[in-house]
C-alpha positions, 0 to 999 in steps of 0.5 A, a space after each residue: 598261207 603266205 605272210 608278207 613282211 616289210 623289211 623296214 619294219 623288222 627292227 631286229 638285227 643279227 649282230 648284237 653290236 649294231 643297235 636296232 633302229 627304234 623309229 621304223 616306218 614312216 614315222 621320224 622323231 618329230 612325228 612320235 613326239 608330236 603323238 606323245 605330247 598330243 595327248 596331254 597338249 590337247 584342249 579338253 573337251 567341254 564335258 570334261 570341264 562340266 564334270 570337273 565343275 560338279 566334282 569340285 563343287 561337291 568337294 567343297 
């Protein structure tokens, strides 16, 4: 069975003096930042607020 690999996804190098690419594929630094920060910056779902209100009232 033959496995096809894409050369631009291979971030390993033979020369240790040359740094390997950190962001490979179709992504750039902006898209990686948007994916990482989007988890925190998105608004919380309604069920989260309901459960938060219930747990806060039980804590008091």
